[in-house]
C-alpha positions in Angstrom: -37.7 39.3 -85.0 -37.5 43.0 -85.8 -34.5 42.5 -88.0 -36.3 39.9 -90.1 -39.2 42.3 -90.7 -36.8 45.0 -92.0 -35.1 42.4 -94.2 -38.5 41.3 -95.7 -39.4 45.0 -96.2 -36.1 45.7 -98.0 -36.4 42.6 -100.2 -40.0 43.5 -101.1 -38.9 47.1 -102.0 -36.0 45.8 -104.1 -38.3 43.3 -105.9 -40.9 46.1 -106.7 -38.1 48.4 -107.9 -36.7 45.8 -110.1 -40.1 44.9 -111.5 -40.8 48.6 -112.3 -37.5 49.2 -114.1 -36.7 45.7 -115.6 -36.8 45.4 -119.3 -40.1 44.2 -120.8 -39.6 41.1 -122.9 -40.4 41.9 -126.6 -40.9 45.7 -126.1 -38.6 47.7 -128.3 -37.1 50.8 -126.7 -36.7 53.6 -129.3 -34.9 56.9 -129.1 -36.6 60.0 -130.5 -35.1 59.6 -134.0 -36.0 55.9 -134.2 -39.5 56.6 -133.0 -40.0 59.4 -135.5 -38.9 57.1 -138.4 -40.6 53.8 -137.4 -43.9 55.2 -136.1 -44.9 56.2 -139.5 -45.8 52.5 -140.3 -48.0 51.9 -137.3 -50.4 53.2 -134.7 -49.1 55.8 -132.3 -50.8 55.7 -128.9 -50.4 58.4 -126.2 -51.0 56.6 -122.9 -51.2 59.8 -120.9 -54.5 61.1 -119.4 -56.8 63.2 -121.6 -55.9 66.5 -119.9 -52.2 65.9 -120.6 -53.0 64.9 -124.2 -54.8 68.2 -124.7 -51.8 70.1 -123.6 -49.8 68.8 -126.6 -49.3 65.5 -128.3 -47.5 63.9 -131.3 -49.3 64.4 -134.6 -51.5 61.5 -135.6 -51.4 60.0 -132.0 -54.6 58.6 -130.5 -55.2 58.9 -126.8 -55.8 55.8 -124.8 -54.8 56.5 -121.2 -53.0 53.7 -119.4 -55.8 53.7 -116.8 -58.2 52.7 -119.6 -56.0 50.6 -121.8 -57.1 47.2 -120.5 -60.7 47.9 -121.3 -59.9 49.5 -124.7 -57.6 46.9 -126.2 -60.2 46.2 -129.0 -59.4 49.8 -130.3 -55.8 48.7 -131.1 -55.3 46.7 -134.3 -53.2 43.5 -133.8 -52.0 43.5 -137.4 -50.1 46.8 -137.2 -47.1 47.9 -135.2 -48.0 49.9 -132.0 -45.9 52.8 -130.8 -46.4 54.0 -127.3 -45.4 57.1 -125.5 -46.1 59.1 -122.3 -44.4 62.0 -120.5 -41.4 60.1 -119.1 -41.5 56.6 -120.6 -42.8 54.9 -117.4 -46.4 54.6 -118.3 -45.6 53.6 -121.9 -43.4 50.8 -120.6 -46.3 49.6 -118.4 -48.6 49.8 -121.4 -46.1 47.9 -123.5 -46.0 45.1 -120.8 -49.8 44.9 -120.9 -49.9 44.8 -124.7 -47.3 42.1 -124.9 -49.1 40.0 -122.3 -52.3 40.5 -124.3 -50.7 39.0 -127.4 -49.6 42.1 -129.3 -46.4 41.2 -131.2 -44.9 44.4 -132.6 -44.8 46.9 -129.8 -42.3 49.7 -129.2 -42.2 52.8 -126.9 -40.4 56.1 -126.8 -37.7 55.7 -124.2 -37.7 58.8 -122.1 -41.1 59.8 -123.3 -41.9 63.3 -124.4 -39.1 64.6 -122.2 -36.7 62.9 -124.8 -38.8 64.2 -127.8 -37.2 66.9 -129.9 -40.0 67.5 -132.4 -43.1 69.5 -132.6 -46.3 68.8 -130.7 -49.9 69.4 -131.8 -52.2 71.3 -129.4 
């Protein structure tokens, strides 16, 4: 009995890890150079919390924290590409998943987040 409980816990942990890191269908992963070039034609959304945004963000970005994204979807135009970023790329992937499930078609995120960014930040 005890062995089966461990097996279930391990399987659940593996499934959760896969779900966290698996590719999001329809979400484009961009490196810093691609993000810099392509984001000029769309809306750039910083999904970090407000205090993180104030510490430095990409020029022209709007701040819609992941924790508020679902309730603020109406602020994001559906007829423009959306470019997401966060500190490491994890929250922006989650935001991309939410946007794709909500019907947004052209969604990309900065793979590696600001940790992979090599350009200036606005404070």
